[in-house]
N, C-alpha and C positions, 0 to 999 in steps of 0.2 A: 845689694846689701843695705840694711838699714843703718844709717849713720849714728843713730842713738844707741845702738847696741855695742857693747865693748868687744874688742878683739879677744879671741880665745885660741889657745894652743892646746892640741891633743897630742900627747905622746903615747905611742903604742897603738897599732892598728890591727890587732887581732880581731876576732869576731865582735867582741864587746867594744873595744876602742873604736873600731870602724862605725859601729852603731851610734856611739856617742857623738862622733864627729859629724855623721850624716844628719843627726837631729839638729846639732848646732847650725849646720848649713841650711837646713830647711827652715829654721826659725830666723834666719837673716843675720846670723853672726859672721863676722869676718874671721874665718877659721884657718889656722895654720896647723899642719900636721907634720909629724916625723915618725918614722918607723925604721927599725934596723934593716928591714927588707923593703926598699923604696917602692918596689912594684905593687905592694899592698895598698899604696896610696892612689893608684891610678884612677879608680872609679870616683874617688872623692875629688880628685884634681879636676876630673871632667865635669863635676858639679859645682866647681868654683873654689875648692880649697886650694891653699898655697902650700906647696911642699917645700919644707925647709931642708937644707943640705945636711945640717948638723943639729944635735939637740940644743947646743948653745944658741944657734940662730933661731930655732923654734921658740925657745924661752924668751928671747929678746923681742920677738914679734908681738907679744901680748902681755898685759898686766896679769892675766890669769892663765895658769898652765894646769890642765887636767891630765893626770898620769894614770894609764890603765895598761899595765904590762902583766906578764905571766905570774911573777912573784917578786918578793922584795930583793932577792938576789939580782934579778934583772933590773929592777928599779935603781939600785945603787950602782950597778955596772954602767947604767946609762947616765945617771945624774951626778955621781961623785966627781967625775972628771970636769964637769961644767958647773959645779956648785956655785961658783962665784957669780954666775949669770943670774942666779935666783935672788940676789940681794934686792930688797925692795919690791919683790914680786910675790904673788900668791900661788901656792901649790895646793891643789885639791888632789889628794891621792886616792883613787878608786881601785888600787891594786889589792887583791885579796891577801890576807895574811892574819897573823895572830895580834891580840891586843898588845903583847910585848913588842912585837915589831913596829906597831903603830906608835907606841911611846918613843921608841928609839928614833923613828923617823921624825917625830915632832921635835925632839931635842936636836937632831941633826939639821933640820930646817932653820931652827932658831939660831944655831951656831953660824949659819950662813946668811943671817938677816932676812930670812924669808918668812912670810906668814904661811901657816900650815892648817889644813883642814883634812881630817881623815874621813873616808866614806866607805859605804858598802852598798852594792847594787843588789836589790832584792827582786831581780827578774832575769830572764834570758834576753839575749840581744833583740829578739822581735818585740819585746815589751818596752824597750827604751823609747821615751817620748810620750808614753801613756800616763795621764795624770792619775790613773788607778794604781800605778806601780810605785812602791816605796824605794826611795834612796835614803839611806841613813847616814847622818853626819855627826861627828863629834870633834871637839877641840875648841878653837877660838870662836866664841859667840860673835864677836865683832866681824870676823871674816865671813862667818855664815850669813849674817844679816846683810852685809854689804853685797854679797853675791847670790842671795836667795833668788831673785828674779831669774838669773842666768841658770842656776842649778834647777829651778822649777821646770825648765825647758825639757829636762831629762825625765822627770817623773816627780812624784810628790816628795818634796824635801822634808825629812823629819830630823829635827835637831835633838840629840839625846843628852848633851851635857858637855861640860868643859874637858872631861877626861878624854884624851884623844883615842884611848883604846876601846871606848864604849861601842863604836860602830862595829868594830871587828867582833867584840864579845857578843853583841846582839846577833850579828851575822851567824856566828857559830851556833848560838842557841836556837835561832829560828831555822837553820838548816837541820838541826837535830830534830826539831818538831816536825819539819816537812818529811824527813826520811821515816820517822816513826809512824806518822800518819799515813804516808803512802804505802808503807810496808804492811800496816794493819789493814788498809783498804784491799791490798792485793791478796793478803791472807784470807780475808772475808770473801773476796771475789773467787778465789780458788775453791773455797768451801762450798759456796752456792753453785759454782760451776760444775762441781762434781755431780750435781743433780741437773745438769744441763741448763742452768740459768745463765743467760749471756751477761757479760760485764755491763753492757749497755742497759740491761733491765735492772740490775742490782744498783748501779752507781746513782741514779736519781734518788733512791731511797737512802743510800749512804750519805749523800750530800745533805739531804734533809736532816739526817741524824746528827751530822756534824754541827748543824745550827744549834741543836740541843746541847751537844757537847760544849760548844762555845759558851752556852749559859752556865754549865757546870764550872768552867774556868773562872767566869766572873764571880760566881758564888765562892769558890775556893780561894781566890787571890787574897781577900782580906784575912782569911784564916791563916794562910801561909805567913803573911806579914805579922800577924799577932802571935804565931806559934801555938794557937789553940784550935782544935779540930773537932767541934761538936758533931757527934755522929747522929745527927737527926735526919739524915736522908738515907744513904746506903753506906753501912759501915765496911771496914776492911774485911771483917769476918764474912759478910754477905757477898762481897766481891770475890773472895777466895772460893766460896761455894759456886758462884755463878761461872767463874772461869773454868771450873771442872767440866761444865757442860760443853764449853767451846773445845776443850782438849779432847773430850770424848767424841764429839761429833767429827772433829778433824781427823783424829786417829782412825776412826772407823771408815773414813773416805780416803785414807792414804795421803793426807795433807801434811806437809812438814809443820812440826809444832814447835820449832825452836823459839819463835817469838813469844807465843803465849806461855810456854814453859818458863821463859826468863821473866815474864811479867808475874807469873804466879810465885816464883821464888822471891821476887821483890816484895810482893804482898806478904808472903809468909815471914820474911825477915822483919817486916813492919809489925806484924802481929806479935812476933817474938820480942820486939822492942816495947811492947805494952800498948800498942795502938789498935788492937783488934776491934774495939768498940768505937773507935774514932772514924772520922770521915776519910775518904780516899786521899784527901790532901795531905794526910799525915805521912804518906809514903815519902814525902820530901825529907823527913827526918832521917830516913835511911839513905836517901840519895845524897844528902849533904855530907855523910860520913864515909870515908874510904873504908872498905872492908877490913883493912889492916889496922883501923883505929879502934876496933872492938876491944 
């Protein structure tokens, strides 16, 4: 172990927690681990991790504890009984949850004299340790800066701001983007697949197209912030006409059209709200309003 690296505790050894602990070990950190099922720790112990008998012992072993468990219910079941051990320590919580739960956890940590940083892991376990992968953090800037080198072992650490709920909020927003994008790609893949085009042939073209789409996002972001949507590229009216071609092509090939039908109805609501001649970014005006707010 490198003596210049601080000791770290990892609580929770599911697939993700185990990946976190493994990377800390690989980077030379003195790593203590704890898990409700101790047998999950064996491979890490074989690589040099220290297995704590209790959560209290695990927290006491290091100035920094990284928690990554199933959910906040498990987090509190584990930590509430030993909260006193966190006094003067740093808790980095990488457990998935809502922004509201992150806020509550930050208040809870403060009440026990612990420093708290909330985080979100934007990769699957095999990606942990890659500098290409984002780890999002929010909360105390002082805690983030003090532990940035350690957190950088796991992936690229992005600090979002002092509001502890921001990492969870970005996590939810980015997962929504992922699911929408992947489902759109799968719908397109099914469409061209109906004409015997393999997914492996379509996908390089789709990825190249996503680069162009990223450019559209960059163009539209200032429009969204300003609340003004000049329709000098492709208006909502033009997009409604274009999506009809997708709906027709997919229906003719027996492809499920639930996703494009949802998109078209959203565009039509945007047009009805007076944005037909505006850019596609104006769709956000409909998305920001609950349908029962009309």
